[in-house]
C-alpha positions as CSV (number, residue, x, y, z in Angstrom):
1,M,-97.7,59.0,-20.3
2,V,-96.9,59.9,-16.8
3,E,-96.9,56.1,-15.8
4,F,-94.5,55.8,-18.7
5,L,-92.3,58.3,-17.6
6,Q,-92.2,57.0,-13.9
7,F,-91.4,53.5,-15.4
8,F,-88.4,55.2,-17.2
9,S,-87.4,57.3,-14.2
10,S,-87.5,53.8,-12.2
11,L,-85.1,52.5,-14.5
12,A,-82.7,55.1,-15.0
13,W,-80.5,54.4,-11.7
14,P,-80.3,50.9,-12.4
15,V,-79.0,51.7,-15.9
16,T,-76.5,54.2,-14.6
17,V,-74.9,51.4,-12.2
18,V,-74.8,49.1,-15.3
19,V,-73.2,51.4,-17.6
20,L,-70.5,52.3,-14.4
21,A,-70.1,48.9,-14.2
22,M,-69.1,48.4,-17.9
23,I,-67.0,51.2,-17.9
24,F,-64.6,50.2,-15.0
25,R,-64.9,46.6,-14.9
26,S,-61.2,45.9,-14.6
27,D,-60.9,48.0,-11.5
28,L,-64.0,46.2,-10.1
29,S,-62.4,42.7,-11.0
30,A,-59.3,44.2,-9.1
31,A,-61.2,44.7,-6.5
32,M,-63.5,42.4,-5.8
33,Q,-60.0,40.0,-5.8
34,R,-59.1,41.7,-2.6
35,V,-62.6,41.0,-0.9
36,R,-62.3,39.3,2.4
37,K,-66.4,39.1,3.5
38,A,-68.9,41.0,2.6
39,G,-72.1,41.4,5.0
40,I,-74.2,44.4,6.6
41,A,-71.7,45.7,8.2
42,G,-69.6,46.8,4.5
43,V,-67.4,45.0,2.8
44,E,-63.6,44.0,3.9
45,L,-61.0,44.7,1.5
46,A,-57.3,42.5,1.9
47,E,-54.5,45.1,1.8
48,Q,-53.4,45.4,-1.3
49,Q,-49.7,44.5,-1.4
50,T,-47.6,44.8,-4.7
51,V,-44.5,43.7,-5.9
52,V,-42.7,45.6,-8.9
53,A,-40.0,43.1,-10.1
54,A,-37.2,45.6,-11.8
55,V,-35.5,44.5,-14.7
56,S,-32.5,45.8,-15.4
57,Q,-31.2,46.8,-19.2
58,F,-28.4,44.2,-18.5
59,E,-31.3,41.8,-18.0
60,K,-33.3,42.9,-21.1
61,S,-30.3,43.4,-23.8
62,G,-27.0,42.2,-22.0
63,E,-25.6,45.6,-21.9
64,L,-24.6,47.6,-19.2
65,K,-26.7,50.9,-18.6
66,Q,-24.5,54.3,-18.7
67,L,-23.9,55.8,-15.8
68,P,-24.9,59.0,-14.2
69,I,-22.6,61.9,-14.4
70,G,-20.5,61.5,-11.6
71,F,-19.7,57.7,-12.0
72,R,-16.7,56.7,-13.6
73,R,-16.2,53.2,-15.6
74,T,-13.3,51.9,-16.8
75,P,-13.0,48.5,-18.9
76,P,-11.8,46.3,-16.2
77,I,-14.7,47.9,-13.8
78,A,-16.9,47.0,-16.8
79,D,-16.2,43.7,-16.7
80,L,-16.6,43.2,-13.2
81,E,-20.0,45.0,-13.3
82,M,-21.1,42.4,-15.8
83,E,-19.5,39.5,-13.9
84,L,-21.4,41.0,-10.5
85,H,-25.0,41.4,-13.0
86,N,-24.3,37.0,-14.0
87,S,-23.6,36.5,-10.2
88,I,-26.7,38.3,-9.0
89,S,-29.2,36.8,-11.6
90,V,-28.9,33.2,-9.2
91,F,-31.2,34.8,-6.5
92,V,-34.4,35.8,-6.8
93,K,-35.2,39.4,-7.8
94,E,-36.7,41.0,-4.5
95,D,-33.4,39.9,-3.0
96,R,-30.9,41.5,-5.2
97,I,-31.0,44.7,-3.9
98,D,-30.4,44.1,-0.2
99,I,-27.3,41.3,-1.5
100,L,-25.8,44.3,-3.3
101,I,-26.2,46.2,-0.8
102,S,-24.7,44.3,2.0
103,E,-21.7,43.7,-0.4
104,L,-20.9,47.1,-1.1
105,A,-21.2,47.5,2.9
106,F,-18.5,45.0,3.5
107,T,-16.4,46.4,0.7
108,R,-16.4,49.6,2.7
109,M,-15.6,48.2,5.8
110,T,-12.6,46.2,4.2
111,R,-11.5,49.3,2.9
112,H,-11.1,51.2,6.4
113,F,-9.4,48.2,7.7
114,E,-6.7,48.3,4.7
115,A,-6.2,51.8,5.8
116,A,-6.0,51.6,9.0
117,W,-4.2,48.7,8.8
118,G,-1.1,51.1,6.7
119,I,-0.8,53.1,9.6
120,I,-1.9,51.4,12.9
121,F,1.0,50.5,15.6
122,E,1.1,47.0,16.7
123,S,0.7,48.3,20.5
124,Q,-2.5,49.6,19.4
125,I,-3.7,46.4,18.3
126,R,-2.7,45.0,21.6
127,A,-4.9,47.7,23.3
128,L,-7.8,46.2,21.5
129,Q,-7.1,42.7,22.0
130,V,-6.6,43.5,25.7
131,A,-9.6,45.1,25.8
132,V,-11.5,41.8,24.6
133,S,-9.8,39.4,27.1
134,T,-11.3,41.7,29.7
135,E,-15.2,41.6,28.7
136,G,-14.8,44.3,26.5
137,K,-13.2,46.9,28.1
138,V,-10.2,48.0,30.5
139,D,-8.6,50.9,32.6
140,E,-6.3,52.8,30.7
141,I,-4.0,51.9,33.1
142,N,-3.2,48.9,32.4
143,I,-3.0,49.6,28.6
144,R,-0.4,52.5,29.3
145,S,2.4,49.9,29.6
146,L,1.5,49.0,25.8
147,Y,2.4,52.7,25.1
148,E,5.3,53.3,27.2
149,S,6.9,50.1,26.0
150,S,6.4,50.4,22.4
151,D,8.7,52.3,19.6
152,Y,5.4,54.7,19.5
153,P,7.2,58.4,18.6
154,V,8.2,60.0,21.6
155,E,6.7,63.1,20.7
156,F,3.6,61.7,20.8
157,S,1.9,61.5,24.1
158,F,-0.4,58.5,25.1
159,E,-3.4,60.8,24.5
160,D,-2.4,60.9,21.1
161,W,-1.5,57.0,20.7
162,V,-5.2,56.0,22.4
163,K,-6.8,58.5,20.4
164,F,-6.4,56.4,17.2
165,P,-7.8,53.3,17.7
166,V,-10.8,55.9,19.1
167,G,-10.8,57.9,15.9
168,Q,-10.8,55.0,13.6
169,L,-14.3,53.5,16.3
170,F,-12.7,50.5,16.7
171,A,-12.6,51.8,20.7
172,T,-14.8,54.4,22.7
173,R,-13.2,56.5,26.0
174,G,-15.3,57.1,29.0
175,G,-13.6,58.3,31.9
176,Q,-10.8,56.5,32.4
177,T,-11.8,53.3,30.7
178,F,-11.4,52.5,27.0
179,E,-13.6,49.9,25.4
180,I,-13.2,47.7,21.9
181,T,-16.5,48.5,20.0
182,D,-18.0,45.9,17.3
183,L,-16.3,47.4,14.5
184,G,-12.9,47.0,16.4
185,R,-13.8,43.2,17.2
186,E,-14.8,42.7,13.3
187,F,-11.0,44.4,13.0
188,L,-9.4,41.9,14.7
189,N,-11.2,39.1,13.0
190,W,-10.3,40.5,9.9
191,L,-6.2,41.0,11.0
192,P,-5.5,37.3,10.4
193,T,-6.4,37.9,6.6
194,K,-3.2,39.8,6.7
195,G,-1.0,37.0,8.0
196,A,1.5,38.0,10.9
197,L,1.5,41.2,12.6
198,R,4.4,43.1,10.7
199,R,3.3,46.8,12.4
200,P,5.9,48.6,14.3
201,A,5.6,48.4,18.0
């Protein structure tokens, strides 16, 4: 009897391992696929990388998802959204969000340029161009003549005149130096889309 109990006891641990392996076989199978190498020192697993491909409601049903409260959708906007969904579908899913964010950034930047274009004076644009022609920065004394020869309202000072491109993030000031920014350069590159300069001097 003692021998039988000893024999049964010796089987308990292997049987437990087999039962646990059967219960967790799917998890063990996934883990085994990540094994790079195994040896006396242990087991080395590959870093797990999980990519979840999100499927939008439009892709599943062809209908737009209802927007959260606070977001406005008119019929023309809905038409544009559907057009964007169809346009973006040609790209792999992993790239779609980055592409949409890039397009949104470009749209916001263009809206900023349109707003600035509506009120900037040509002399202020010339100041940005002068900065570009002098490797990005220029002494303010060299652009003061643009202010003095412009039709900028006389009740506003040179400080007021130079603050506008700075406030629009088109330029920075340091001491007596006026320096164009990357956004300012982008603004100058965008200007030809508006045709010839038609701003007051």
